[in-house]
C-alpha positions in Angstrom: -0.1 0.1 -0.2 2.9 2.3 1.0 4.2 2.3 -3.0 0.7 2.9 -4.1 0.5 5.5 -1.9 4.7 7.2 -3.3 3.4 6.4 -6.7 0.0 8.6 -6.4 2.0 11.7 -4.7 4.2 11.5 -7.4 1.5 11.5 -9.5 -0.2 15.0 -7.7 3.3 16.7 -7.5 3.7 16.2 -11.6 0.2 17.7 -11.9 1.3 20.4 -9.2 3.8 20.9 -10.7 2.0 21.7 -14.1 0.6 24.3 -12.1 3.6 25.5 -10.8 4.4 26.1 -14.6 1.2 27.3 -15.6 0.8 30.0 -12.9 4.4 32.1 -14.1 3.7 31.9 -17.9 1.2 34.1 -19.6 -1.5 31.5 -20.5 -3.2 29.9 -17.0 -3.9 26.3 -16.3 -7.6 25.7 -16.2 -9.8 25.8 -12.8 -10.2 21.6 -13.4 -6.9 21.2 -13.5 -6.6 23.1 -9.9 -9.3 21.2 -8.1 -8.0 17.6 -10.2 -4.5 18.3 -8.5 -6.7 19.3 -5.0 -9.1 16.4 -5.1 -6.4 13.9 -5.6 -4.1 15.9 -2.3 -6.5 15.2 -0.3 -7.4 11.8 -1.4 -3.8 10.4 -1.0 -4.4 11.8 2.5 -7.0 9.8 3.6 -5.0 6.7 2.3 -2.4 8.1 4.8 -4.5 8.0 7.7 -5.3 4.4 6.9 -1.7 3.4 6.1 -0.9 4.8 9.2 -3.9 3.9 11.1 -4.0 0.0 10.2 0.5 -0.2 11.4 1.9 -1.3 14.0 5.2 -0.2 13.3 6.7 2.7 12.6 4.7 5.8 10.3 5.5 8.4 8.3 3.8 10.8 10.4 5.7 13.5 9.2 4.7 13.2 5.8 1.3 13.3 6.5 1.9 16.7 8.6 3.4 18.4 6.0 1.3 16.7 3.4 -1.9 17.9 5.6 0.0 21.7 5.3 0.3 22.4 2.3 -3.3 21.1 1.8 -4.0 24.6 4.1 -2.2 26.3 2.0 -3.7 24.9 -1.1 -7.5 25.6 -0.2 -6.9 29.4 0.4 -4.8 29.3 -2.4 -8.4 27.9 -3.9 -10.8 30.1 -1.9 -9.5 33.5 -2.9 -9.4 31.4 -6.8 -12.5 31.4 -6.7 -13.6 34.4 -4.8 -11.3 36.6 -7.7 -9.0 38.0 -5.0 -4.9 37.4 -5.3 -2.9 35.4 -3.1 0.8 36.5 -2.6 2.9 34.4 -3.9 4.2 33.0 -0.9 1.3 31.6 -0.3 1.8 28.8 -3.0 5.8 28.9 -2.0 4.7 27.9 1.1 2.1 25.2 -0.4 5.2 23.8 -3.0 7.9 23.8 0.4 5.5 21.8 2.5 3.8 19.3 -0.1 7.9 19.2 -1.7 9.2 18.5 2.1 6.0 15.5 2.5 6.6 14.1 -0.7 10.4 14.0 0.6 9.9 12.6 4.3 7.7 9.7 2.1 10.5 8.9 -0.3 12.3 8.6 2.8 10.6 6.6 4.8 9.5 4.3 1.7 12.8 3.4 1.1 14.4 3.8 4.3 
């Protein structure tokens, strides 16, 4: 199950990379792409909760907490987009930093 979660979050991260590139380019990504990215990320958090709940040994709790923080920042960006308000770019960079750190710790847990 952990291998599935790692591959799953790799796909979510690649979709996030696409959104990140589109954010700084002249063309904007469609809103549905961001919705899919967020929904997949939230589903991944649910899968991680299930994995952590049934493990008797070590769990990737650091990864879960970092990915949860990334979700909160992403949800804030989503709400700002829906209300047609601009959000500071630092919010985007914090979202990316938390997400990359969470995926890093997930890979570290998976490999180690």
